[in-house]
N, C-alpha and C positions, 0 to 999 in steps of 0.2 A: 370419364365425363369431362366436359370443359368447365371453366370457371362459372360461366352463367348458370349452367345446370346445377353445378355444386351449390352455389348461392341460393338459387331457388328451392332446392331440396332442403337446405338448412333452414331457410326463413319460413318455409311453409310447414315446418314441423316434422320433416322427414327424418330427423335424427333425434327426436324428442325421447323416444323409447329407449334408444342407446344411452342417452344422457341420464335418464332417471333410473334405468335398470342396471345396465353394465357399469356405468360410471358413477352411479349413486349420487346424482346431482339432485338437490331438493327440488321439488316442483316449483317453488316460488322463485328459484334461480334460473330456470330454464330460458325465459325470454333474454336475460342478460347473456346467457351462454350462447344462445343463437347469434346474437349480435357480435359476440367475441369470435366465434368461429367464421361468421361471414366477413368480419373485418380482416381475419387472417387471409381469406381467399382473395379479398381486394389487394391486400399488401403483396401477396405472391404475384398477382396478375401485374402489379406495377413494377416489380422487381424482374420477374422472369418471363412474362408473357403468358399467353394461353397454351393449352396443351391438354393432354389427358391426365388430369390430376386425380389425386385421392387424398383421403383424410384420416389422420392418425392421432392416437391419444396415449400417453403414458402418465400415470399418476406418480405423485410424491409418496413418501413413506413416513411412518411413525415407529419408533422403537416402542414395544409395548412392555416387554420385560427381558431381563438379561442384561442389566446395566453393567457395562465393562466386564463381560464374560467371554466374548468371542475370541479376543487375543490370547486367552489362556485355553482355547479349544472347548469352550463351554456351550451352552444352549441359550437361544434367544427366541423371543417371539416378536413379530413385527407385523405391520399391517400397511396396505396400500390405502392412501386417502384420496378425497375427491378433488384435490387440487391437481392440475395436471399441466403437462407440456403438451400442446397440440401442434400438428404439423400438416401443411399442405405441400404435397411433393409431386413430381412427375419424373419419369425416367428420361435420361438423355443419353445419346450415344457418345462414345470417346472415353468413358470411364472416369471422368472428373466429377467430384462431388462438390456441390456449392450449396452452402447452408447459410441463409440470412436469418439470424435470431434477433428478434425485436430488441433494440437498444444496444446491439453490439455490432462491431465490424463483421462483414461477411467472412466466412471460412472457405477457402478454395484448396481442396486436396486433390492433387495429382495422383495418378495410379503408381508413380515411382516412390511416392511418400510411404507406400504400404510396406515396402521391402524390409525395412529395419527401423528400429526406434531412432529417433533423432533428439539428442539431449537438448539441443538448442530449442526444441519445440515443447520441452517438458512443461506441464501445467497450462497448456493451451487446449481449447477445444478442438483445434485441428488435429492434435495428437490423438485425441479420443477417437475422432473419426477414423484416421488412419489405422489405429489399433483394432477398431471394431472390424474393418475390412480384413485385416490380417487374420483375425480370429476366425472370421467366416471361411476364409481360404484355407486355413490350416485344417478346419473341420471338414472340408470337402465341399462346401457350398459355394454358390455363385455369388459374385459381386458385379456392381455395374455403377455407372454414373447417374446422378439424379440431382435436380434442383429442389430445394425445400425452403420454405418460410416457416419459422417456428415463433411461438409466443408462449409465455409461461406464467402461470400464477403460483407455481411451487416456490414457496418463500425461501430465499437465500439467507444463510446464517441462522436457520431456526430449527435445525436438525430434521428437515423433511427431505433432504438429498436431492437438491436440483441438479447436481452434476450426475449422479447415478441415473435419474430420469432422462437426461439428455443422451448419455451413451446407449441407454436401452432404446431410446427413440431411434437412434441411428441403425441399431440392429433391427428394430421393428420394421423400419422402411426397407432395408435390405432383404428382410425376410419375405415381405410381401410383394415387392417389385420384382425380385429376381429369384425366388425360391418357392413361390406359390404358397407361402404361409406354412410350410412344413417344419420349420425350425422351431422347437418348443421354447417357450419363454424361460424355462430353467436353463436351456442351453445358452440363450441370449444373455441371461444374467451372468453365467460363467465367462462368456466371452467379454462382457462389460468389465468384469474384475480383471481379466487379463489385460484388457486395454488400458485401464487405470493403472495397474501395476507396472506394466512394461513400456507402454508408449507415453503415458502421462507422467510416470514417474512418482506415484504415490501408493505405498504399501497398504492399500485398504483391504478390508474383509469382504465377505460375500452378502452380507446381511441387507445392505441398502439396495443392491442391484436386484437381489431376489424379490425383495418386497415390492419394488416398483414393477418388476416384470410379471410377477405371478398374480398379484391382486389378493384382495380379502386378507384375512388373518393367515399368517404362515408361522410355523416353528421350524427352526433349523438346528441341528446338532453338529457341531464342529469337531466331534471326538477325532475324525480323521479330516483334516482341513482339505486334503486332496480330493475327498469324495464325501462332502457334508450330505447328511440326510435331511431332506427337505419335505415338509408336509403342509399341504394347505388344509386349514382348519374351517370347516363348514359352521360358522356362527354368524348370526346376524345382530349386531349391536343395536341397530335401531329397533328391531322387533323387541329386544329386551328392555326397551324404554330409555336408552341412554344415548348421548352424543359425545364424541371426542373433541375436547377443546384444548387447544395449544395457546399458551400465554407467552408472548415474547416480552421479557422484561427489559430489554434494551440494554443489557450489560455489555461491558467493553470486553471484547475477545482478544484484544492486543495483549501480547507476552504471556499468553496462557499455554503456549507449547510445552513449557517445563511441567506444568500441572498435568496436562494430558499424558505426557510421556511418563510421568511418575507412577502412574498407575499400573501399567503392564510391567514396567521395570521392578516395581516393588513386589508385585505378585510372582514374578518369575524369580526374583531373589529369594523368596520363601520356598519356592518349588525346588530351587538348587539345593537349598539346605536340607531338603526332604529327599534328595537323590534323583529328581526328575527335571525335566525341562520346562513343564508348564503344570499348573495346578490341576488340570484335569486328569493327570496321570497319577494322582494320590488322593488323599481323603482327609476330612476334617479330624478323623480318629487318628491319622498318622501325625497330624499337626499337634493334636492334644498330647500325644505320647512324647513327641520331641520337646514340647514345652515343659512337660513334667520333669524331663531329664535335664534340659539345657535352657531353661526359661531365662535366667539372667544373661547368659551369653547371647541368645537370640535377640533379646530386647535391646541389648547394647549394641550388637553387630548390625541387626536389621531395622531397628526401631519399632516402636509399638505400632505405628501406623501401617507399616508393611504387613504385620501379623494381623491387624484388624481387617485389612483389605482381603487378605487370604480367607479369613473367616466369612467375609461378605460373599466371596466367590463361591465357596462350598454351598452356603445357604441359598444364594441366588440361583445357582445352577439346579439345585433341587426343586426350588420354587417354580422355575420355568416349567419343569417337567409336570409339576402338579396343576399350574394354570392351563398348560395345554390340554391336560386331561379333563379339566373343568369345562374348557371351551368345547371339547368333543362331546361331552355330555349335556351341553347347554346349561351348565350350573354357573349363573351369572354371579351368585354370591361368593362362590368359591374363588372364582376368578378375580373379583374385587378385593377379596381378602389377600390375595397375592399381590395385587397393585399396592395396597397399603404397606404390606410388610417389605416389598421391594423399595418403596419410598423411604421407609424408616431405616432400613439397612443401608441404603445409599448415603443418607444424611449422617448416620451415626458411625457407620464402619468403614464404608468406601470413602466417606468424606469428600464428596465432588460437589457440593452444593454452593460453596463459595471458595474463592482463592485466598490463601493466607498472605499472598502478596499485597492485597488490598482489602482488609477485613472490613473496612468501612462500607464498601460496596456489597450488599447481600440482597440483590434483587430476587434471586430464586427462594431464598429463605422467606423474605416478606411475601412473595406470591403464594407460596405453600401455606403460610400462617393465614393469609386472608381467604385462600380457597377452603382450608379445613374448617374455618369458621363459618363461611358461607354454606358449605355442604353438610355441616352438623345435623344430624337427624333425617337427612334427605335420602341416604343411600349412596350418595356420590363420594368418589375417592379421588386421590391425586398423588403424583410423585414427580421427581426430577425427570426431565426428558433429555435423552441423548447423552452426550459426553459430559455435560454438567459444567460446573465452575462459573458459568455465565450463560445467558441465553434464555432457555425456555423451560416451563414445566408443562406437565400433562395432566388433564383432569378429565374424568368420566363423570358427566353432569347429566342428571335426569332431564329428558328432552324438554319438559315444560319449563325448566329453569334456566335454560341457556341464554336467553335475552337478558334476563336480570344479572346473571353472572358475568356476561360480557360487559354490561354497563359498570359493573362494580370494578372490574379489573382494568377496563380502559380509562377509568377515572383517575387511577393511580399510575399506570404505566403508559398512557398515551392512547390516543384515538386509533383504533385498528390493531391494538396489541393482542386482543383476544380473537382467535380464529376458531369459528364453530365448524367442525369438519365431520364428515361421514367416512366410515370405512368403505372403500370402493370395492365393488364385487369383482370386476374385471382387471386383469393386468394389461400389458402392452397389447394394443389392438388396432385394427383397421376398422374405421367406422363407416367409410364409403370408398 
């Protein structure tokens, strides 16, 4: 359809069911989303002119459990959320891809850019586009040129994975424009990981891309990283009476690379002492036995924190399996117990709630303290969110209390710090 028809369909309510059902947008937010989608159509028209356009959406994601386990081949639970990147796109001849993302310079990717990674393009969105094209071609699928305008309300720097949503969106458009929608979203997620690893230059895992692409709650087992086991969990958080809240504490992420890097490094150092490369290849019992024999040496050589982090891994990995089972059974209480235990373990054993470089700044600790007090006796639970050290916490708040909770957190961490989210049912999709 052309832009006029697209806008008329959007503004007349023609995508309302897609918004409320597949994208899990609350009914009260639908009018604002209509305007947002219609504005994107206007922006596309101004940039690229009219044509046979289509409308796409990819949600952000939230890590639910499995804090710092994937890099040691552990298990995780994640979920797609109802913040999304949307795109208006049309096919064009010649093979050139042009994407105008709101607030950023236009990306123009020629077909020749697909041939091999270009290190001078590392850490650019153009590299992600080229990498997605290469992955499609390597898998035997078709690629072609298109123009697209994108806008996103997926929060940057808040552990909701705006970059993963973008690369999945590129695959989503290629899938529907040139492959009849036959490429599975799991395949698109794996292609997105390839793009980020090889063309973008970032050695990321697969959790972010899969959660954005597949939708809903998912669990991933990375025991074999080359062939991770991915399962979509059929659980309705809203029906259970809870909303997912993410609170951005506004912490400074500068100079935290050493903190983040220390977690996998210390876990793998313990694994090496146990004769394996990653902790998934051994057990808590093996660590217990080694400590009983060589505790003084291990504490001196590895440091107590490394040992504590290994114990966190073993418990967290088992916890993910138990939480996934609870979600399969619809056992919200069992799931929430795992959330609380994960948060406690992250704080005490993983120790990623604040950086020791600046111990005066403990926004995550303060947010967790305030949240626990607010939720006391309500059934709500909370934990650190994502990589930790600064940034965001996660809370599962009874639906009727979300407004009061947001007011309390925004008063301390700034207006808009608390984001009241829904777990999005659908993954990457074409809306029209």
